[in-house]
TISE-490029 format. One record per residue: x, y, z of N, C-alpha, C in turn; residue number from 0. Coordinates in steps of 0.2 Angstrom, whole numbers, plus 5000, padded with zeros to 4 digits. Example, Ala and Ser with C-alpha at 12.3 -4.5 7.8 and 13.67 -1.06 7.14 Angstrom:
<pts>
+------+------+------+------+------+------+------+------+------+-----+
|  n_X |  n_Y |  n_Z | ca_X | ca_Y | ca_Z |  c_X |  c_Y |  c_Z | num |
+------+------+------+------+------+------+------+------+------+-----+
| 5066 | 4972 | 5039 | 5062 | 4978 | 5039 | 5066 | 4984 | 5039 |   0 |
| 5064 | 4989 | 5035 | 5068 | 4995 | 5036 | 5064 | 5000 | 5039 |   1 |
+------+------+------+------+------+------+------+------+------+-----+
</pts>
This chain:
<pts>
+------+------+------+------+------+------+------+------+------+-----+
|  n_X |  n_Y |  n_Z | ca_X | ca_Y | ca_Z |  c_X |  c_Y |  c_Z | num |
+------+------+------+------+------+------+------+------+------+-----+
| 5162 | 4921 | 4877 | 5155 | 4922 | 4878 | 5154 | 4929 | 4879 |   0 |
| 5148 | 4932 | 4877 | 5146 | 4939 | 4878 | 5141 | 4940 | 4883 |   1 |
| 5141 | 4945 | 4887 | 5136 | 4947 | 4892 | 5134 | 4954 | 4890 |   2 |
| 5127 | 4955 | 4892 | 5125 | 4962 | 4892 | 5126 | 4965 | 4899 |   3 |
| 5129 | 4971 | 4899 | 5132 | 4974 | 4905 | 5127 | 4980 | 4906 |   4 |
| 5125 | 4981 | 4913 | 5121 | 4986 | 4915 | 5123 | 4988 | 4922 |   5 |
| 5122 | 4994 | 4924 | 5124 | 4997 | 4931 | 5124 | 5004 | 4931 |   6 |
| 5124 | 5007 | 4937 | 5124 | 5015 | 4937 | 5131 | 5017 | 4936 |   7 |
| 5131 | 5022 | 4931 | 5138 | 5025 | 4930 | 5142 | 5021 | 4925 |   8 |
| 5139 | 5016 | 4922 | 5143 | 5011 | 4918 | 5140 | 5011 | 4911 |   9 |
| 5144 | 5011 | 4906 | 5142 | 5011 | 4899 | 5138 | 5005 | 4898 |  10 |
| 5132 | 5005 | 4896 | 5128 | 4999 | 4895 | 5130 | 4996 | 4888 |  11 |
| 5130 | 4990 | 4887 | 5131 | 4987 | 4880 | 5133 | 4979 | 4881 |  12 |
| 5135 | 4976 | 4875 | 5137 | 4969 | 4875 | 5144 | 4969 | 4875 |  13 |
| 5147 | 4965 | 4880 | 5154 | 4964 | 4881 | 5156 | 4957 | 4882 |  14 |
| 5162 | 4956 | 4881 | 5165 | 4949 | 4882 | 5165 | 4949 | 4890 |  15 |
| 5165 | 4943 | 4893 | 5165 | 4942 | 4900 | 5172 | 4945 | 4903 |  16 |
| 5177 | 4944 | 4900 | 5184 | 4947 | 4903 | 5183 | 4954 | 4903 |  17 |
| 5181 | 4957 | 4898 | 5180 | 4965 | 4898 | 5175 | 4967 | 4903 |  18 |
| 5170 | 4964 | 4904 | 5165 | 4965 | 4909 | 5168 | 4965 | 4916 |  19 |
| 5172 | 4960 | 4917 | 5175 | 4959 | 4924 | 5180 | 4964 | 4925 |  20 |
| 5183 | 4966 | 4920 | 5188 | 4972 | 4920 | 5185 | 4978 | 4922 |  21 |
| 5179 | 4980 | 4918 | 5175 | 4986 | 4920 | 5173 | 4986 | 4927 |  22 |
| 5171 | 4980 | 4930 | 5168 | 4980 | 4936 | 5174 | 4981 | 4941 |  23 |
| 5180 | 4978 | 4940 | 5186 | 4978 | 4944 | 5188 | 4986 | 4944 |  24 |
| 5188 | 4989 | 4938 | 5190 | 4996 | 4938 | 5186 | 5001 | 4942 |  25 |
| 5179 | 4999 | 4942 | 5175 | 5003 | 4946 | 5175 | 5001 | 4954 |  26 |
| 5178 | 4996 | 4955 | 5179 | 4994 | 4962 | 5173 | 4990 | 4965 |  27 |
| 5169 | 4987 | 4960 | 5163 | 4984 | 4962 | 5163 | 4977 | 4959 |  28 |
| 5157 | 4973 | 4960 | 5157 | 4966 | 4958 | 5152 | 4965 | 4952 |  29 |
| 5153 | 4960 | 4948 | 5149 | 4958 | 4942 | 5144 | 4953 | 4944 |  30 |
| 5138 | 4954 | 4944 | 5133 | 4950 | 4946 | 5128 | 4948 | 4941 |  31 |
| 5127 | 4942 | 4939 | 5122 | 4939 | 4934 | 5115 | 4940 | 4936 |  32 |
| 5111 | 4944 | 4933 | 5104 | 4945 | 4935 | 5099 | 4941 | 4931 |  33 |
| 5100 | 4940 | 4924 | 5096 | 4937 | 4920 | 5100 | 4932 | 4916 |  34 |
| 5100 | 4925 | 4918 | 5105 | 4921 | 4915 | 5101 | 4917 | 4909 |  35 |
| 5094 | 4918 | 4909 | 5091 | 4914 | 4903 | 5090 | 4918 | 4897 |  36 |
| 5092 | 4924 | 4897 | 5091 | 4928 | 4890 | 5097 | 4927 | 4886 |  37 |
| 5097 | 4930 | 4880 | 5103 | 4929 | 4876 | 5105 | 4936 | 4873 |  38 |
| 5110 | 4939 | 4875 | 5115 | 4937 | 4880 | 5113 | 4938 | 4887 |  39 |
| 5116 | 4934 | 4892 | 5114 | 4935 | 4899 | 5116 | 4942 | 4901 |  40 |
| 5112 | 4944 | 4906 | 5112 | 4951 | 4908 | 5116 | 4951 | 4915 |  41 |
| 5121 | 4955 | 4915 | 5125 | 4956 | 4921 | 5125 | 4963 | 4924 |  42 |
| 5125 | 4964 | 4930 | 5125 | 4971 | 4933 | 5131 | 4972 | 4937 |  43 |
| 5134 | 4978 | 4937 | 5140 | 4980 | 4941 | 5137 | 4983 | 4947 |  44 |
| 5138 | 4980 | 4953 | 5136 | 4982 | 4959 | 5140 | 4980 | 4965 |  45 |
| 5139 | 4983 | 4971 | 5142 | 4981 | 4977 | 5138 | 4975 | 4979 |  46 |
| 5141 | 4969 | 4979 | 5138 | 4963 | 4980 | 5134 | 4962 | 4987 |  47 |
| 5138 | 4965 | 4992 | 5135 | 4965 | 4999 | 5129 | 4969 | 4999 |  48 |
| 5129 | 4975 | 4996 | 5123 | 4980 | 4996 | 5118 | 4976 | 4992 |  49 |
| 5119 | 4973 | 4987 | 5115 | 4969 | 4982 | 5111 | 4964 | 4986 |  50 |
| 5114 | 4960 | 4990 | 5111 | 4955 | 4994 | 5107 | 4958 | 5000 |  51 |
| 5109 | 4964 | 5003 | 5105 | 4967 | 5008 | 5099 | 4970 | 5005 |  52 |
| 5099 | 4973 | 4999 | 5093 | 4975 | 4996 | 5088 | 4969 | 4994 |  53 |
| 5090 | 4964 | 4992 | 5086 | 4958 | 4991 | 5083 | 4955 | 4997 |  54 |
| 5086 | 4955 | 5003 | 5083 | 4953 | 5009 | 5078 | 4958 | 5011 |  55 |
| 5080 | 4964 | 5010 | 5075 | 4970 | 5012 | 5068 | 4969 | 5008 |  56 |
| 5069 | 4968 | 5002 | 5063 | 4967 | 4998 | 5059 | 4961 | 5000 |  57 |
| 5062 | 4956 | 5001 | 5059 | 4950 | 5003 | 5055 | 4951 | 5010 |  58 |
| 5058 | 4954 | 5014 | 5055 | 4956 | 5021 | 5049 | 4960 | 5020 |  59 |
| 5049 | 4965 | 5016 | 5044 | 4969 | 5015 | 5038 | 4965 | 5012 |  60 |
| 5039 | 4961 | 5007 | 5034 | 4957 | 5004 | 5031 | 4952 | 5009 |  61 |
| 5035 | 4950 | 5014 | 5032 | 4945 | 5019 | 5028 | 4949 | 5024 |  62 |
| 5030 | 4955 | 5025 | 5026 | 4960 | 5030 | 5020 | 4961 | 5027 |  63 |
| 5019 | 4962 | 5021 | 5013 | 4964 | 5017 | 5008 | 4959 | 5016 |  64 |
| 5011 | 4952 | 5017 | 5007 | 4947 | 5016 | 5001 | 4946 | 5021 |  65 |
| 4995 | 4944 | 5020 | 4990 | 4944 | 5024 | 4991 | 4938 | 5029 |  66 |
| 4990 | 4939 | 5035 | 4991 | 4933 | 5040 | 4984 | 4931 | 5042 |  67 |
| 4982 | 4925 | 5041 | 4976 | 4922 | 5042 | 4976 | 4919 | 5049 |  68 |
| 4971 | 4922 | 5053 | 4971 | 4919 | 5060 | 4964 | 4915 | 5060 |  69 |
| 4964 | 4909 | 5063 | 4959 | 4905 | 5064 | 4957 | 4904 | 5071 |  70 |
| 4951 | 4906 | 5073 | 4948 | 4906 | 5080 | 4944 | 4900 | 5080 |  71 |
| 4944 | 4896 | 5085 | 4940 | 4890 | 5086 | 4934 | 4891 | 5091 |  72 |
| 4928 | 4889 | 5089 | 4922 | 4889 | 5093 | 4919 | 4882 | 5094 |  73 |
| 4919 | 4880 | 5100 | 4917 | 4873 | 5101 | 4910 | 4872 | 5104 |  74 |
| 4906 | 4868 | 5101 | 4899 | 4867 | 5104 | 4899 | 4859 | 5105 |  75 |
| 4894 | 4858 | 5109 | 4891 | 4851 | 5110 | 4885 | 4850 | 5107 |  76 |
| 4883 | 4844 | 5106 | 4876 | 4843 | 5102 | 4870 | 4846 | 5106 |  77 |
| 4871 | 4846 | 5113 | 4865 | 4849 | 5117 | 4867 | 4856 | 5120 |  78 |
| 4870 | 4860 | 5116 | 4872 | 4867 | 5118 | 4866 | 4871 | 5120 |  79 |
| 4866 | 4874 | 5126 | 4860 | 4878 | 5128 | 4859 | 4884 | 5124 |  80 |
| 4854 | 4888 | 5124 | 4852 | 4894 | 5120 | 4857 | 4899 | 5123 |  81 |
| 4858 | 4900 | 5129 | 4862 | 4906 | 5132 | 4870 | 4905 | 5129 |  82 |
| 4872 | 4898 | 5130 | 4879 | 4897 | 5128 | 4880 | 4898 | 5121 |  83 |
| 4875 | 4896 | 5117 | 4875 | 4897 | 5109 | 4875 | 4904 | 5108 |  84 |
| 4871 | 4908 | 5111 | 4871 | 4916 | 5109 | 4878 | 4919 | 5111 |  85 |
| 4881 | 4917 | 5117 | 4887 | 4919 | 5120 | 4893 | 4918 | 5114 |  86 |
| 4893 | 4911 | 5112 | 4898 | 4909 | 5107 | 4897 | 4913 | 5100 |  87 |
| 4890 | 4914 | 5099 | 4889 | 4917 | 5092 | 4891 | 4924 | 5092 |  88 |
| 4891 | 4928 | 5098 | 4893 | 4935 | 5099 | 4901 | 4935 | 5098 |  89 |
| 4904 | 4930 | 5101 | 4911 | 4930 | 5101 | 4913 | 4929 | 5093 |  90 |
| 4910 | 4924 | 5090 | 4911 | 4923 | 5083 | 4910 | 4929 | 5079 |  91 |
| 4905 | 4933 | 5080 | 4903 | 4939 | 5077 | 4909 | 4944 | 5077 |  92 |
| 4912 | 4945 | 5083 | 4917 | 4949 | 5085 | 4924 | 4947 | 5081 |  93 |
| 4925 | 4940 | 5081 | 4931 | 4938 | 5077 | 4930 | 4939 | 5070 |  94 |
| 4924 | 4938 | 5067 | 4923 | 4939 | 5060 | 4924 | 4947 | 5058 |  95 |
| 4922 | 4951 | 5063 | 4923 | 4958 | 5062 | 4930 | 4960 | 5062 |  96 |
| 4934 | 4957 | 5066 | 4941 | 4958 | 5067 | 4945 | 4955 | 5061 |  97 |
| 4942 | 4952 | 5056 | 4945 | 4949 | 5050 | 4948 | 4942 | 5051 |  98 |
| 4946 | 4938 | 5057 | 4948 | 4932 | 5058 | 4944 | 4927 | 5055 |  99 |
| 4946 | 4921 | 5053 | 4942 | 4915 | 5051 | 4939 | 4912 | 5057 | 100 |
| 4933 | 4909 | 5057 | 4931 | 4905 | 5063 | 4930 | 4898 | 5061 | 101 |
| 4932 | 4894 | 5065 | 4931 | 4886 | 5064 | 4927 | 4884 | 5069 | 102 |
| 4920 | 4883 | 5068 | 4915 | 4881 | 5073 | 4915 | 4873 | 5072 | 103 |
| 4915 | 4870 | 5078 | 4914 | 4863 | 5078 | 4910 | 4860 | 5083 | 104 |
| 4906 | 4854 | 5082 | 4903 | 4851 | 5087 | 4906 | 4845 | 5089 | 105 |
| 4908 | 4844 | 5095 | 4911 | 4838 | 5098 | 4906 | 4833 | 5100 | 106 |
| 4907 | 4827 | 5098 | 4903 | 4821 | 5100 | 4907 | 4817 | 5105 | 107 |
| 4904 | 4816 | 5111 | 4908 | 4812 | 5116 | 4904 | 4805 | 5117 | 108 |
| 4907 | 4800 | 5117 | 4904 | 4794 | 5118 | 4898 | 4792 | 5113 | 109 |
| 4892 | 4791 | 5116 | 4886 | 4789 | 5112 | 4883 | 4795 | 5109 | 110 |
| 4885 | 4801 | 5110 | 4882 | 4807 | 5108 | 4882 | 4807 | 5100 | 111 |
| 4886 | 4803 | 5097 | 4887 | 4803 | 5090 | 4880 | 4802 | 5086 | 112 |
| 4875 | 4799 | 5090 | 4869 | 4798 | 5087 | 4865 | 4804 | 5086 | 113 |
| 4867 | 4810 | 5089 | 4864 | 4816 | 5088 | 4868 | 4820 | 5082 | 114 |
| 4871 | 4817 | 5077 | 4874 | 4821 | 5072 | 4870 | 4826 | 5068 | 115 |
| 4863 | 4824 | 5067 | 4859 | 4828 | 5064 | 4858 | 4835 | 5068 | 116 |
| 4857 | 4834 | 5074 | 4856 | 4839 | 5079 | 4863 | 4844 | 5078 | 117 |
| 4868 | 4841 | 5078 | 4875 | 4845 | 5077 | 4875 | 4849 | 5071 | 118 |
| 4873 | 4845 | 5066 | 4873 | 4849 | 5059 | 4868 | 4855 | 5059 | 119 |
| 4862 | 4854 | 5062 | 4857 | 4859 | 5062 | 4860 | 4865 | 5066 | 120 |
| 4863 | 4864 | 5071 | 4866 | 4869 | 5075 | 4871 | 4873 | 5071 | 121 |
| 4876 | 4869 | 5068 | 4881 | 4873 | 5064 | 4878 | 4877 | 5058 | 122 |
| 4873 | 4874 | 5055 | 4869 | 4878 | 5049 | 4866 | 4884 | 5052 | 123 |
| 4862 | 4883 | 5058 | 4859 | 4889 | 5061 | 4864 | 4894 | 5063 | 124 |
| 4870 | 4892 | 5065 | 4876 | 4897 | 5067 | 4878 | 4901 | 5061 | 125 |
| 4879 | 4897 | 5055 | 4881 | 4900 | 5049 | 4876 | 4905 | 5046 | 126 |
| 4870 | 4903 | 5047 | 4864 | 4907 | 5044 | 4864 | 4914 | 5048 | 127 |
| 4864 | 4913 | 5055 | 4864 | 4919 | 5059 | 4870 | 4924 | 5058 | 128 |
| 4876 | 4921 | 5056 | 4881 | 4925 | 5055 | 4883 | 4927 | 5048 | 129 |
| 4877 | 4926 | 5044 | 4878 | 4927 | 5036 | 4880 | 4934 | 5034 | 130 |
| 4878 | 4939 | 5038 | 4880 | 4946 | 5036 | 4888 | 4948 | 5038 | 131 |
| 4891 | 4944 | 5043 | 4897 | 4945 | 5045 | 4902 | 4941 | 5041 | 132 |
| 4900 | 4935 | 5040 | 4905 | 4930 | 5036 | 4901 | 4925 | 5032 | 133 |
| 4905 | 4922 | 5027 | 4901 | 4917 | 5023 | 4904 | 4910 | 5025 | 134 |
| 4900 | 4905 | 5024 | 4903 | 4898 | 5025 | 4908 | 4896 | 5020 | 135 |
| 4914 | 4895 | 5022 | 4919 | 4892 | 5017 | 4918 | 4885 | 5016 | 136 |
| 4916 | 4881 | 5021 | 4915 | 4874 | 5021 | 4909 | 4873 | 5025 | 137 |
| 4904 | 4869 | 5022 | 4898 | 4867 | 5025 | 4900 | 4861 | 5031 | 138 |
| 4895 | 4860 | 5035 | 4897 | 4855 | 5041 | 4899 | 4848 | 5038 | 139 |
| 4904 | 4846 | 5040 | 4907 | 4840 | 5038 | 4910 | 4836 | 5044 | 140 |
| 4907 | 4829 | 5044 | 4909 | 4825 | 5050 | 4916 | 4822 | 5049 | 141 |
| 4920 | 4823 | 5054 | 4927 | 4820 | 5054 | 4928 | 4817 | 5060 | 142 |
| 4927 | 4810 | 5060 | 4928 | 4806 | 5067 | 4923 | 4808 | 5072 | 143 |
| 4924 | 4811 | 5077 | 4919 | 4813 | 5082 | 4918 | 4820 | 5082 | 144 |
| 4920 | 4824 | 5077 | 4920 | 4831 | 5076 | 4916 | 4833 | 5070 | 145 |
| 4911 | 4838 | 5070 | 4908 | 4840 | 5065 | 4911 | 4847 | 5064 | 146 |
| 4914 | 4849 | 5058 | 4917 | 4855 | 5057 | 4914 | 4859 | 5052 | 147 |
| 4915 | 4866 | 5053 | 4912 | 4871 | 5048 | 4917 | 4877 | 5048 | 148 |
| 4919 | 4880 | 5043 | 4923 | 4886 | 5043 | 4920 | 4892 | 5040 | 149 |
| 4920 | 4897 | 5044 | 4917 | 4904 | 5041 | 4923 | 4909 | 5040 | 150 |
| 4922 | 4912 | 5034 | 4927 | 4917 | 5032 | 4924 | 4924 | 5033 | 151 |
| 4928 | 4929 | 5035 | 4925 | 4936 | 5035 | 4923 | 4939 | 5029 | 152 |
| 4918 | 4943 | 5029 | 4916 | 4946 | 5022 | 4920 | 4952 | 5021 | 153 |
| 4922 | 4953 | 5015 | 4926 | 4959 | 5013 | 4922 | 4966 | 5014 | 154 |
| 4926 | 4970 | 5017 | 4922 | 4977 | 5018 | 4922 | 4981 | 5012 | 155 |
+------+------+------+------+------+------+------+------+------+-----+
</pts>
């Protein structure tokens, strides 16, 4: 079986596996299969320990660059007072400016579930007043005794 050989300081070309192994052995390095699905398979002559280290380093860089989504919770009751509402709205505004998602929810305890329209209006008003800082990813949705809504920050 033949393989395509690549590597620094190595003559590139198509060789038999035994020849490729001998070339790697003469260089004091290892033969690593890089692309097994092509015809012929591609092998690289490298130091295997260094090769693994580079792969881990690249994976770590990609992970570090990935955006981490932080979700902040803001809890209301169906009878939340105006001052409390404004206080929580200002916190949500700050969270959205910092790039965090905001999960606002109205908790219904006991018989308060009869005020679900009031809770929905509260959340819709909340989303409307924060429209310039974030957009509603999910409209108010009743899940058990909680009415949820998610706001995502606007792109700058």
